[in-house]
C-alpha angles and dihedrals in degrees: 000000000000122000114250123223111222123202117222128189117248088252090057092047093050090048091052091046089055092049093052092048088050089053097045098046099070092041090057091061095061109113120236085237091062119107085226093056095097094049092045094052091057090049092046093053091049092045093048092049089053092047088050091054091050091047089054091048089053093048089051092046092050092054 
């Protein structure tokens, strides 16, 4: 099955960007001494990659 490329409006992309930032912010506050730190780092990487993709889509849309 081929991956479909879905077009989103600028407003939708900005809403997604906001949600990813909201998801990332509390995870960034987890201390390296916390037992959750390892789990959080994996999630942070994934979430930051997704935020980066949305940022790129916004950049492209704004051109």
